[in-house]
Structures are given as C-alpha cells and as structure tokens.
C-alpha positions as CSV (number, residue, x, y, z in Angstrom):
1,X,-9.3,18.2,9.6
2,X,-8.2,17.3,13.6
3,X,-5.6,19.4,14.5
4,X,-2.0,17.5,15.7
5,X,-2.0,17.0,19.5
6,X,0.9,19.0,20.7
7,X,3.7,17.5,22.4
8,X,4.7,17.4,26.0
9,X,8.3,19.8,26.3
10,X,11.0,18.2,27.0
11,X,11.9,18.5,31.1
12,X,14.1,21.3,31.9
13,X,16.4,18.6,33.6
14,X,16.6,16.0,30.8
15,X,20.2,15.9,29.4
16,X,20.4,17.4,26.1
17,X,22.7,15.2,23.2
18,X,26.3,16.8,23.9
19,X,26.2,16.5,27.8
20,X,25.7,13.1,30.1
21,X,25.7,12.6,33.9
22,X,29.1,11.1,34.9
23,X,27.2,7.5,36.3
24,X,25.1,7.4,33.1
25,X,28.1,7.3,30.9
26,X,30.3,5.3,33.6
27,X,27.6,2.7,33.7
28,X,27.6,2.1,29.6
29,X,31.0,2.4,29.4
30,X,31.5,-0.6,32.1
31,X,29.0,-2.7,30.3
32,X,29.9,-2.0,26.5
33,X,33.9,-2.9,28.0
34,X,32.9,-5.7,29.9
35,X,34.7,-4.4,32.7
36,X,32.7,-6.4,35.5
37,X,33.5,-9.6,33.6
38,X,37.3,-9.1,33.2
39,X,39.8,-10.1,35.3
40,X,43.0,-7.9,35.1
41,X,45.6,-6.6,37.4
42,X,44.1,-2.9,36.4
43,X,41.8,-1.4,38.1
44,X,39.2,-0.6,35.6
45,X,36.5,1.6,35.7
46,X,36.3,5.3,37.6
47,X,39.5,5.5,39.3
48,X,38.6,9.3,40.1
49,X,35.4,10.8,40.5
50,X,35.2,14.6,39.4
51,X,32.5,16.4,37.9
52,X,28.9,14.9,37.8
53,X,28.1,16.7,33.8
54,X,30.3,14.9,31.4
55,X,30.4,17.5,27.9
56,X,33.8,16.8,26.8
57,X,36.1,14.1,26.6
58,X,40.1,13.5,26.5
59,X,41.5,10.6,26.0
60,X,45.2,9.4,26.2
61,X,47.0,6.0,26.7
62,X,49.0,6.6,29.5
63,X,47.9,8.4,32.9
64,X,50.6,11.5,34.4
65,X,50.8,14.8,35.8
66,X,51.3,15.9,31.9
67,X,48.3,13.9,30.4
68,X,45.9,15.4,33.3
69,X,46.8,18.5,33.3
70,X,46.7,18.7,29.6
71,X,43.2,17.1,29.8
72,X,42.3,19.7,32.9
73,X,43.6,22.5,30.0
74,X,41.4,21.4,27.7
75,X,38.8,21.9,29.1
76,X,37.4,18.3,29.5
77,X,35.6,16.6,32.1
78,X,36.7,12.9,31.8
79,X,40.4,11.5,31.1
80,X,40.0,8.1,29.0
81,X,43.0,6.2,29.8
82,X,44.5,2.9,28.9
83,X,46.9,2.9,31.5
84,X,45.3,4.2,34.9
85,X,46.7,4.7,38.3
86,X,46.1,1.8,40.3
87,X,47.1,-1.8,39.6
88,X,46.3,-4.1,42.4
89,X,48.3,-2.8,44.9
90,X,48.0,0.6,47.3
91,X,49.7,3.5,47.0
92,X,50.7,5.9,49.2
93,X,49.3,9.3,48.4
94,X,53.0,10.8,48.5
95,X,55.8,12.4,45.5
96,X,53.8,12.2,42.0
97,X,51.2,9.8,42.9
98,X,49.9,12.9,44.8
99,X,50.4,15.2,42.4
100,X,48.4,13.2,39.9
101,X,45.2,13.0,42.6
102,X,46.0,16.5,43.5
103,X,45.8,18.1,39.3
104,X,42.8,15.5,39.0
105,X,40.9,16.6,41.8
106,X,42.1,20.1,41.8
107,X,40.0,20.4,38.2
108,X,37.2,18.2,39.1
109,X,38.4,15.3,36.5
110,X,37.2,12.0,36.3
111,X,39.4,9.3,35.3
112,X,38.2,6.5,33.9
113,X,40.8,3.1,32.8
114,X,40.1,0.8,30.7
115,X,43.0,-1.9,30.2
116,X,42.7,-5.2,29.3
117,X,38.9,-5.1,28.5
118,X,39.9,-2.5,26.1
119,X,42.8,-4.7,24.7
120,X,40.2,-7.2,24.1
121,X,37.3,-5.2,22.4
122,X,36.0,-7.1,19.3
123,X,35.0,-3.5,18.0
124,X,37.2,-0.7,19.8
125,X,39.8,-2.7,21.0
126,X,43.7,-2.1,20.1
127,X,43.9,-5.1,18.0
128,X,41.0,-5.3,16.3
129,X,41.6,-1.4,15.1
130,X,44.5,-2.5,13.8
131,X,43.4,-5.8,12.1
132,X,40.8,-3.6,10.8
133,X,43.3,-0.9,9.1
134,X,45.5,-3.9,7.6
135,X,42.0,-5.1,6.1
136,X,42.8,-8.0,8.2
137,X,40.6,-11.3,7.0
138,X,38.7,-13.9,8.9
139,X,39.9,-12.0,12.2
140,X,39.5,-14.7,15.3
141,X,40.9,-14.0,18.7
142,X,44.5,-15.4,20.7
143,X,46.3,-14.8,22.9
144,X,44.8,-15.3,26.0
145,X,45.7,-13.3,29.5
146,X,44.4,-13.9,32.5
147,X,41.8,-15.5,31.4
148,X,40.7,-13.3,28.2
149,X,41.9,-13.2,24.7
150,X,43.9,-9.7,24.0
151,X,45.0,-10.3,20.4
152,X,43.1,-11.4,17.1
153,X,44.9,-12.9,13.7
154,X,43.7,-13.6,9.9
155,X,45.2,-13.2,6.7
156,X,46.1,-10.3,5.1
157,X,44.6,-10.1,1.6
158,X,47.4,-10.5,0.0
159,X,51.2,-11.7,0.4
160,X,53.6,-9.1,0.6
161,X,57.4,-9.1,2.2
162,X,58.2,-8.9,5.6
163,X,59.9,-5.3,4.5
164,X,56.8,-3.9,3.4
165,X,54.6,-4.8,5.9
166,X,56.7,-3.4,8.3
167,X,57.1,-0.2,5.8
168,X,53.1,-0.4,6.4
169,X,53.3,-0.8,10.3
170,X,56.0,2.3,10.4
171,X,52.8,4.3,8.5
172,X,50.0,3.2,10.5
173,X,51.5,4.3,14.0
174,X,54.7,6.2,12.8
175,X,56.9,4.5,14.7
176,X,60.2,3.0,13.7
177,X,59.7,-1.0,13.5
178,X,61.9,-3.4,15.2
179,X,61.7,-6.5,13.1
180,X,63.0,-10.0,13.9
181,X,63.1,-12.2,10.6
182,X,62.9,-15.6,12.4
183,X,60.2,-16.6,9.7
184,X,60.0,-16.6,6.0
185,X,60.8,-13.5,4.4
186,X,57.0,-13.3,3.3
187,X,53.9,-12.2,5.1
188,X,50.5,-13.5,5.1
189,X,48.4,-14.7,8.0
190,X,49.7,-12.2,11.1
191,X,48.9,-12.6,14.6
192,X,48.4,-8.8,16.7
193,X,49.0,-7.9,20.2
194,X,49.5,-4.5,20.7
195,X,51.5,-3.4,23.6
196,X,53.7,-6.5,25.2
197,X,53.2,-9.6,23.0
198,X,56.1,-11.2,22.8
199,X,55.5,-14.3,25.4
200,X,53.1,-15.3,22.5
201,X,55.5,-16.2,19.6
202,X,54.7,-19.7,20.5
203,X,51.4,-19.6,20.4
204,X,51.8,-17.5,17.0
205,X,53.9,-20.5,15.6
206,X,51.0,-23.3,17.0
207,X,48.6,-21.6,14.6
208,X,50.8,-22.0,11.5
209,X,51.4,-17.6,11.7
210,X,54.5,-16.4,9.8
211,X,54.3,-13.0,11.4
212,X,53.4,-11.5,15.0
213,X,53.3,-7.6,15.3
214,X,53.6,-6.3,18.9
215,X,54.3,-3.7,21.2
216,X,57.8,-4.4,22.7
217,X,60.3,-6.6,22.8
218,X,61.5,-8.8,25.7
219,X,64.7,-9.7,26.5
220,X,63.6,-13.7,27.7
221,X,61.9,-14.2,24.7
222,X,64.4,-12.9,21.9
223,X,65.3,-16.5,20.7
224,X,61.2,-17.0,20.2
225,X,61.3,-15.5,17.0
226,X,64.3,-17.4,15.8
227,X,63.7,-20.6,17.1
228,X,59.8,-21.1,16.4
229,X,60.6,-19.4,13.1
230,X,58.2,-16.7,13.5
231,X,59.1,-13.4,11.9
232,X,58.2,-10.8,15.1
233,X,57.6,-7.0,13.9
234,X,57.7,-4.2,17.0
235,X,55.8,-1.1,16.7
236,X,56.0,0.1,19.8
237,X,53.8,-0.3,22.9
238,X,52.3,3.3,23.0
239,X,52.2,3.3,19.5
240,X,50.0,0.4,19.1
241,X,48.0,1.1,22.1
242,X,46.4,4.6,20.4
243,X,44.3,3.0,18.6
244,X,41.6,1.7,21.2
245,X,41.3,5.0,23.4
246,X,40.6,6.7,20.5
247,X,38.2,4.9,18.8
248,X,36.5,4.5,22.2
249,X,36.1,8.6,22.9
250,X,35.0,8.0,19.2
251,X,32.3,5.7,20.1
252,X,31.3,8.3,22.8
253,X,31.0,11.4,20.9
254,X,28.9,8.5,18.4
255,X,26.6,7.5,21.2
256,X,26.0,10.6,23.7
257,X,27.2,13.6,21.3
258,X,30.6,14.7,23.2
259,X,33.5,16.0,21.9
260,X,36.4,14.7,22.3
261,X,40.4,15.1,21.7
262,X,42.9,12.6,21.8
263,X,46.3,14.0,24.2
264,X,49.1,12.9,22.1
265,X,52.2,12.1,24.9
266,X,54.5,9.6,23.3
267,X,57.1,7.4,25.4
268,X,59.3,6.0,22.4
269,X,59.2,2.7,24.1
C-alpha cells in the first residue's frame, strides 16, 4: 500500500484564521459593499490607516472621541463605523477633529466607514436587516438617494394595528417610537428607510404603502404623513442604524474568523 504523500507545511508568514492583513480586509470590504460604485457625501472606505494586521474588530454607529477610545481600550485593530469623520469637505486638524485623529493614530487604530453602501446593502444593510427581523415578504428596494436605493418595502406576514406595530418596533430597537398616524389604523404594507427617511413619505404613498418606518422626523415633512395619508413610525436615527455595522462585523467574523464587539454609544436621536 502506497503511503500518502506528505503535504507541504504552510508558509510561516501565511495568515491564520483570526487575523488578516489590513489591505486585504479593506479590498474585501470595498468590493463586498461596492464602495467604488456608490456615490455618497461620506468618504467611504478606510479613513484612517493603522496597524497592518487586523485581529480584532470593533463596530459602532458613530465616530467620536468616545467611540475611538472605547475601540482602542477594547484592543480592536479596526473600528468599523456607519458615520465616519469625513463628509465631502476638508476639515482643519484642530479642536475635537484633531483629538479624534490623535486617539486613533496613538492607538494605531484603523477606521473604516460605510455610509450609503451599508444602508443599501441587500444582505447586511440597515433596512435589509430590519426587514428580515420583521419577516417582511417580497422585499424590494426603494427610497433613492444620490442614485442608490437605501430602503426596502414589502408586506408583513399578517396585518396588525398601528399600535401593535409600533410596540413591536420599540421592542426591536429599544427606542420609544414617535408615531404619526396619518393613514389607516392597520399596518400591512411597510417601507423601511433607516436614519433620515422622512423625505420619502410621498414615495411611500405612491407605492401604496400604509406605513413608513424610519429613524428621525424632519419638521418640513411633518404634514406629509397626514396629507399623503401614510403612517410614519420614527424609531430613532441611531437605533435604526445599529443593525448594519453589527451585521457587517459578524460577516467579517464569518469570512476571516475575526472576533468583534459592538460599542453601544446611543445618542437618543
């Protein structure tokens, strides 16, 4: 019987599961999120370059001195955020902006931001994750912003009262909802736009939706719910956008074996 041939040992510098080179990870994220194909006011992608090897990930909705310091203290090599530091305009490296950069650079911490590419992602996007939690059926994209549809709409498995729906959202997000009951008293066809989606009330009405779930209200759209006869449930900008970064961090663990931690810094907005 012929003995099996020995296998060549893995090169000593080959990456092990549970660690990945930063540049490899960034390329994977850029491709997975289609960062280079989506126009946005956010500078999406790697915003601050840190250590070259990533072994641990932190995820947060926002970037602040607190979240950066929390990520550094947790031992993370990369902080994954929805709201990064750069939004299309140059900022002087002074005051709080300087302190944010100082904290990240002192900790050799990578900062990666995914704004609209994460909102719109069909698998780990904020709206997609909420839709999945609600068992939304026949989910389709809508709510275009800068050429990309950031929301989804579909049908609930069963109709329920507006109050029961709002209570369900409150349990899901932990946020006390603001409800503008502009439409019928039952909820069946729902649109979801995480964060700032009040501007899509008219679009929701045109699609025949009875309810729009979004994050924060805007004064200029207050009357829209009642005049377009659409219920709007506001569940908080922050609380509707915790879903995407958590799902994306979990995806990195699945792909690369990277442990991760969600840094909860709610804004109440």
